[in-house]
N, C-alpha and C positions, 0 to 999 in steps of 0.2 A: 627273180621269181625262180622259185623253184618247177623242173616241170609237170610233175608230181600235184601242184597245187593245182583247182581248178579256181577262176574266177566264176561265181558268180554272175550274172547279168542279166538285171530287173526282176527280180525273185520278186514272190508273192505269199512270203511266207509268214505267221502268224505273228506278233508282238513277242510275246513268251518264247520263242524259236527262236529267235532274234536275237534277240536280250543273251540265251543262254550263250548263243553261239559264243558272242564277244563277250560273255564274263570267263568262257572258258579261255579264250584267246589272252587276254589281261592275264591271267592267273599261269597260263601257262609261260610270257614271257615275265611274272614277278611283279604284275605293275596293277591287281586287285586290293594292293592293301593300304596304308597311308604312310606318307609320306617320312622322310626322316626330319629332324626339328634342327633347328636356330634357334641362335640367343637373341630376343628381343629387350629393349628397357619395357620398364613396369610403362610410361606415358605410350609409347606406341604398341601396345595388349590390345588394349581392345578390342573385342570382337576376333581374336586367334585363337588357337585350339591347343591347349597342352600336349606336347610332346612326350612329359615324362610325368609322374603323379611331382607333386609339390609338396616340402616337407619342409614345417616348423625348424628353424634355425635357432629361433629364438622364444623365448615363454613373451604374450604377453598378457599384459604386461611383463616386464623383466624386474618390476620389484613390486612390493605392497606400495597401493598408492592410496592415496585418500581421493574420495569420491565426491567432499563435501567440502566447502570452505569452512573451518571452523576448529576446533583444537584437538589435538590426538592426546588418546590416556590411554593407562592401561582398564578393564573395564571392571575389574574387580574392583579398582580405587573410589566406581565409583555407588557400588552398591547398597542400596538402602537409602537411597535418594528419593524427596520425595517432598511437595510445596508444605509438608509440616515439619519435614527433616532433612533442609536440603543438605550438601555437599558441598565442602568448599575444598577447591584445589588449587596449588601453590604453581602459578606460571615457569615455565623453565624447569620445573621438577616435576611435576607429577602431569601438567598439562601444555601440550604447545601447538603453540598457532602454525594451520598447513592451509594453503592454497588448494583446490579443488588440482589433482595431479602429483603433489608435492609425497615422495617418496615420506612413510611413517617413522617418525626417529624411533631407537631401538627401545625395544620396553615396552611399547604402545600396542594395541590390537583393536582400538575404534578411534571412531573421529564424531564428537558432539558438533551438529552445527554449529556455528555460530549466534544465529537465532534464538538458540535455546540455552543462553547462559546468560549470567550477568557478571559483568566484571568489577571486581573490586580492587579500590585502593587503600593504599595503606597496609598495615600487617596485622595481626593476631585479631583479639577483639577488637579494634578499634579501626578497624576496615570498614571502607564504603563503598556502597553501590553506586555507582556513576552513570550506567545505564541498564534497563531491560534488553536491549537489543544492538548487533554492533555489525556493521557492513563496511568493515574497511581493506585493504588491499595486503596488507604486510606490516612489518612487526615498528616500522621505522613510526615514531614519536609515541606509542603504543604506553601508557605508562600504570596498565593494571599489576598488579602482584600476584592475583589471584579468581579465582572463576569458582562462579557458584553457580549448581547445577539444579534442577528439580525434579531429576527422574534418572534412573539407572539405565545403561546402555549394554547393548548384548557383544559377547566380541566379536568383530569383525564386522560391527555395523560402522555404515558408508565410508567401507575400505573397498577397493577392488584390489584381491590377496594376486598376487605373483601367480600367471599362467590362468588367468580366469576367463581372458579368449582364448587364447591358445599355448598350448606347452609345446618349448621345445623339443622334435623330431615327433610331433603329432601331425597324423594326412591331413594338408589343408583343402588341397586340390587332385583330384586325382589326374590322370593321363586323359586323352581326348575329351577336354572339357571345355566349351568354349566360353571364353572368358568375357563377364559382366562390371560392371564398374565394381561392386564390390567385393569380385573376387582378387582385382587388381588392388584394393585396400587390405585384403587381408594378405596377399602375397608380402608388400611393403612390412604390414604392422609384421609377421612373422621372420623378417629380415633377407629378402630378396630384392635387388634391384634388377636384377634381369627373369625373364623366365625361357625357359625354352619351348618352343612352340613350332607347329609343323610347316612348314614351307608353303607356300602359297605355291599350286600349280599353276604354272605356266603356259597358258592360251595361247597361238595365232590363228587369228583368224582374218584368212586372205581371203577376200571379195572377186568375184572373174565377173567377166563381159564387157565384151565390146561397146555396150549400151551403156553403160555406169558414167554417170555424174556427180560432184560434188554437190552435198545440199547447198539451197543457195544460187548455182547456177543459173544463167539466162537457159529455158530451157526450150529444145524444138522437139519438132516433132519425132519420134521414138528416142529423145535420152528419158535416161529411167534416173531417178535420184536414188544412191546408194545409202540406205539408211540400215539396213541390215546387221550392219556391223559393230553400230552403233547398240542395235538391240543387243544381236549376239552378246557382245560388250560387255555391254550392263547387267543382262542377266548372269555373268559366269562370276564378275564381281560381288554381286548379291550374294551370289552363294560362296564366295571367302578365295577364286582363285585373280589371277593377276594376266590379264589380257593384252596382247601387240597388237593392236589394227592395221593391218598392213595397207597401203595404196591398190585400190584396183587396180587389176589386172586384165587387157583387151582376151580375147577368146585364140590366146595361141600359145600350142601347146609348149613351147621350149620353153618359153617363161614361166609358162604354168608350174612347170615340173621342174624347173633351179627355184622357185622361189617354196615349193611345198620342199623342197631336199634343204634349204639351207635353212626352215623355220625348224623341221623336225630334228639340225643339231642343237637348237636352242631350245626347246620348248618340250615341254611334258606332253602336252597335246596341240592337233593342229587340223583347225575348221577351214575345212573350204568351201565358201559359199556362193550357190548354182554350179550349174554345169557337171549335175547328178544322174540327167537324165538318159537319153538312149541317142540325142537326136547332135546331126554331124559336129556341131561344136559343144559339144559335151565329151569334157577329155578328161574329168576325175576319175572316173573308177578303170581307163585304161593308164594315169599313171600313176595309181595306189599298185595296181597288179605289177606295171614295171619298179617299182619300187619298193615293192614286198608284197603282200598279197589281201586280195579284197574279200573280207568276209561274208557281209549282208550287203547284195545291194538291188532293193525292194523289201519294205513291210507291208503287210497289208493292214496301213492304218489308212487315216482318211483325215486331216490332211496330212501331207510329207509324204508321199510313196515311194520316191524315187530314193529315197535316203541311201548313205554307201556306208559303208561298217568296214574298216580294213587296217592295215600294219604297215609300217614302214620300217625295214632293215638296215641300219645304218652301224658301221665299223666302231666297235667300242675300246678304249683304250688299252684292256687286259689283250687285245686281242681276236676276240670274240667280236658277237653284235650284240648291239642294242633295237631292240623293238620299238615304233613311238605311234600311239594311236593317233587316226585320224577319223575324222567322220567328214562324210558328206554332205556338207548340209543345202536341201532343194532353195531357190532361188527365190519363191513364193514368200512372201515373210511371214502369212501365219503359217507355213508348211516349216519354216526355217525356226520360229520362234517354240513350234508344238514339237519339235525333233531334237532340239537341243535340249527344253526341258527335258522329256521323256527318256534322253539320250547320256546327254552330258552330263544333266544333275546329279544323276546315280553315280558317275565317275569321280566327279570334284569332293563331293560329299565324301564316297567313299576314301578317295586321295586326304583327307583333311579328318582321318580320325571318325566320322558321324555316322550315325544313323538316318536312314529317311524320315524326314517327319512329313507323314500326312499330311494335307488340307483336311478342315472339316469339314465336315457334309450336310447334309442334312436332303430331306426328303418334301418334295415339290409337285405342284399338279403343273403338266404341262400345257400351255394353253393353247396349242394349235397341233395338227397331225402333220408329222416330218415321218418322208422318207430314207434309207435308208440303203445303198449296196448293200447286197449281200456278201459275204466272202471280207468283205474290210471293217475295224472297227474304226469306227468315228470317236470322232471328239469336238462335239458339239456347243458351241459357245452360245451362253445364255446369260438372259440379263434375272436377276429375282428379287421379289418383292414378297411382303408381307400383307394379303387383305383380309381383314379381320381374322378369322383365325387359321386361316387357309396358305401355307406359303405356293407360289407359281412363279411359273419358271417359263420366260418366253423366249424362245428362238433368236436368235439374229442372225445375220447373212453369212452362209457356212464356205462363201467365196475363199479361196487359198490366197489370193490376194488382198483380202478387205483387212488389212491391218485396225481397221476404227473396229471390228468385230470382237478382236481381245481388246482397245481401248476399252468399249462399253462394257465388255462382259465381267458377269457378278462370278459367274463359278464354267467347270465345264459339265456336260453329261456324255456319261461314254456310252454307245451305243454297240453290246458285243457284236464280234464277226456274222453272228449266226442267226441276227437281227435284222429287219429288214425297215425298223424305223418302231414308230409309238404313234398311237390313236391321241388325238387331244385329249383332256384328264386324265393321260397317262400319269400315275406314280415314279417317277423317276430318281435316282439318287445323281445328286449336285455335288461336286465338286467346288469349294468356294475360295477364288482370291479375295474375297472380303471377311470380315468377322461376322459372326452370327448378329449380333448386336446392330452393327450396320445393315443388314438387311431390314432387319423391323425396325428403323429410323429411315427407309424409304419410300419415297410416293410415288405408285405404279398409277403411268400418263400412255394407256394404251386406246388409239384414236387414230384422226385427221394430224396427218403429219403441219407442222409449222414452224418457220423459225423464232418464233417468239417462246417457244417453247424450248429452247434451247440457251435464251437468255433468261427464261426464271427459273430455268435450273441453277445457272452461274450466279442470277441473286440470289437463292437460297444458301447456295455454298458460301458463298459472301459474306451473308446474313448470319447464317445459322451452322456454324461447321460442325461436320456430322449427320446435317441432315441433307438429302440426295432425291433427288428427281428421276425417273426413268423413263424415257419414252420407248414406246414400239409402235412404229408404223403400220398399221394394218387399215386406214382406211374409217369414215367416220360411221359408216355401218358395224365393222369390225369390232368398232370400238364399242356402241355401243352392246352388242350380242360380248363383248367381252364384262362388262359392267353387269350382264345376267347372268354369267356365269359366275359372278363373285371371284374374277382377277383382276380387278383392277379398282383403283383409287377414284379414278376420273375418267373422263373421255374429252377429246375434242369434236366437235364437231359442229359440219356446215350442210346440212340438208335441207335442202328447199323444198318445199310440198307446192308441187305446178297446182293445186286448186288452190288452195289457199295464200299460196305465195310467202306463206309460214315458216320460218328457220324452225327445225331440231323436234317443236313440240310434236306434232303427231308422229313422226319415229319412237321418239322416245315411248308415247301412250302407247304404240303398237308392241314393241319389240323388248320394255318395261311394264307390262300391265303388272306388275303385285309389287312395283319398286318404291318407294317415294323419293323422287328426285327432285333434283334443285338444279335449275337452269341459270346459272351464270353468265353474264356477261363479258367476255374479252377484247375481244378485236374486231372490228369492221376491215376488210382489206379487199383491194384492187385484186379482180379477176383477169387475166386476158388472154392473149398470144404472146409466148416469149420468142424473141426473135434474132439471128446474129446482129450484132452492130453496125447499125446502119441501115438496117430492113432492107439486103441487097435486092431480095424478091419483091420488094415492094406490098408487104402482108398487110392489108387494109382490114380486116374482117371474117368470120369464117366463111363465106364464096369464099373466101381465093383458099381453102382448105380443098379444095376439089380440082383443083388446077393442077395436070399431071405434071406439073414441075417442083411440085412443093410435097414434099415427105415430109408426116405427121407425127410424134407421141404424145400417146396419152397417158392418163392415167387408172389405176389397178380399177377393176369394179369395187362399186363401194365406194369409192371416195366419192365426197362429196364435188371436188372438181370434176369428178366423170359425171354424175348427178344432174351438176348444172348444164354440165358441155350437151349430154343429151337435150336437156330442157329446153335448151338458144337452139341447137340443130333442128330440134321437130319444131321452134315455134318459127323457124327461116324456112322452114319445106326442104332441109339438105338430108340429102339419105347419108347415112355415115359408113357405107358400105363405099361410100366413092371416096372416101378420103385416103389415100394411100398413108398406112401406117398407121391407121386406127387403133387394129389391134397390139398395137406393141405397145407393152404396160410398164411402167414407173412407180416405183411407190414412196416417193418425196420430190415435191415442189424446185427441190436442188439437182436431182437425179433429173431432171425433166429438161432444166435449166444446162445439166453439163453434158447432155444430147447434144443439145444446138450447139450448144459452144465447140462441140467436136468436130461439128455438121456432121453429125448423125442423125440429124433432121433438119430442117429447114426451120420447123414450128412446134409448141409444145403450149397446150393449157398449161397456165399454174397460176402463180402472186406475182406482183409486181417486185417483192423484195429477193425474191430468189434471183428473178433477174438483172438487178442491181446489184447483188451478189456477183455473180459472174459476166459483169458490164455488159450486159447485152440490152438490147432493144426489147420495148412491150407495147403491144396493143392492147388497151383497155376496151372493156368491155361490160364487167359486170364492177358491182361496189358489193359484196356478202361479206353477213355476220358467222364470226365463229364464234361459237358458245365453248364452256364447257359443262360438261354432265354429270355429277356428284351427287350420287347417294346420300342421302338427308344423312344415315348415322356417319358417315366421312365427313363431310363437311361439318359435324358437330364434336367433330373427333379433334384429340389434342394434337394429331398427328400434322393434319392440314392447317391448324390453326395459320403456324409462321406461314406456307406457304399466300393463305387466304390474306394475312395480312401485306402482303409485299403484291399482291394483285388489286390490293384498294390502294394502295400508295400512290399519288402521283406522280414521284420522279422514278417511280418503275413505266407508268403508261410516259412518260417524260424519253426515257431510254427507248423505247419500242417505236415512238411516233420514229428516231435517228434511221429506222432503216428502210425508211421510205414506204410507201404505199399502203401503210397506216393510219387509221384512223381508230380513237379511244374513247368515244362518249358514252359506253357503257359498263366500262370497265369497273371488275367488282360489284356491280349493279346483281340484285337477284332479279330477271324479268322473268322467273314463271316457280311457283311450286305447284312439282306436278301428283297426286297424287294416286292410288288403286282404285 
């Protein structure tokens, strides 16, 4: 690396400045334009990009062709024909039988469909009509000597003239055109067997990290399944590149350096995954600086801040140097995917001679307040649905390691660097991962978490492809408030009225006073304490939670499980402040179970199905009712009709019961109709 080139280290520059620096270096190295072409057979050309214009070598059709089965004639010979004055034409002299696609005989310029002639046998005045229609396939065995027609034909009627589709030397396809099935047919029809297409960019993906293990390995604490290279490779292939996923390397400077150098010699782009921060085992920036130059190290984006952009310098065959771009991709999976899309996709697109294709966007109402650090542009994942006339966007977990936030996301909301977030109800622009039509065919459920909602979403997708169920877990009270704001079609709720012992009705009346609502029975489920397998601490009930050797994990405020827990604690005279971990909150039953399974807590309040899912033990405390709260306008809508039909199907109830800890005696029953 030349002495005058400094390696920026963990900068915090805006995205547009980082991109400008990146593209300037690519342009200086002659790497900012399309790649050269290579010939490929037509059968391999789908999805490739033309490197040169495609000109017609031949006309199509290259002769005057019959467009129908019938008789080729000279149009002038049919002049004056009518029902009162039929015209008779001699077969073999004035009329010639042709099949569709046959060349027109010399001197003819029109075709009469076979259905529109009468065939004659004999000759002259004694000729006899043998049929009014004919559907044959050739001349063999034909006895007619003449045909009789009852209407004149125009020149070139039922004829495909030479060059009707394409004329030799005509432009068939421009350069930098992504080839579709119909384009391949046009190329073949115009005389081509091979096409010159842009060479696919060759991208090497090098995962690094001593902790990495292959998918499917027997995991030990500290092991991390290496799947980022699968995600990054799939993204690059989706954009039109070719990838080599290299075996993961331990955090060894020399081994990583040599692997990067070898990859740069045979690839157009090198992606180094992980090692881009400033820790003692983060070698990427040092290696790139030693092999070439670091252009950017740190961009003010979230997720993805520690990304690295650089160039590797290699000797060229002509005695000069060859520059190979390299990107240091952060190790967290969401950061990896987002930075790859922001920085790698535009380069692949440019190399293929394509213009960036922006995602469809729409305006949506944000369902809850979000805070964002000033100075960083944030890419927030959201689910999106249309509820009545409103389009709503619900933020997903924002951690850089939460890959499921990308799986579940319907789109991205960009929060600019100068914003500190948005208030609930704010209008935001969403860059969609799905088509707007798919958003309109999505049922939005916001409320209490339950595993059966995932089962319901799966069943809906199986039975009705194109329909979807999107769930956001904010607790029972949060779900009712979302209904009140018009942000959801339904809410799962299990709120117990301590005075009446009734579920949900009093809360619906209080929180949705002006809304006609249907309370639909869904499941009854066992609530209790989720404990480690074997229950090593011998936890038998709520009284054990105050023991000093027992740590607890709770559900969030407003969750029905939290309401039930507090009710039972008061009944038992237990002070919640005496429970170690009472203030620690999780937002789903599975998250509580995961905390117990990991050893982070000795117990947590949740449902039996969550304990069973993670092979944990369970101390039952209550059998509660979990209902679906549905505004009447949506209960009667076409959108929810398929979902409600599934809920009423005994086969679905049977599938729910296989989860364990569930009963379905009221599933699909209207338990109450609540009016203002």
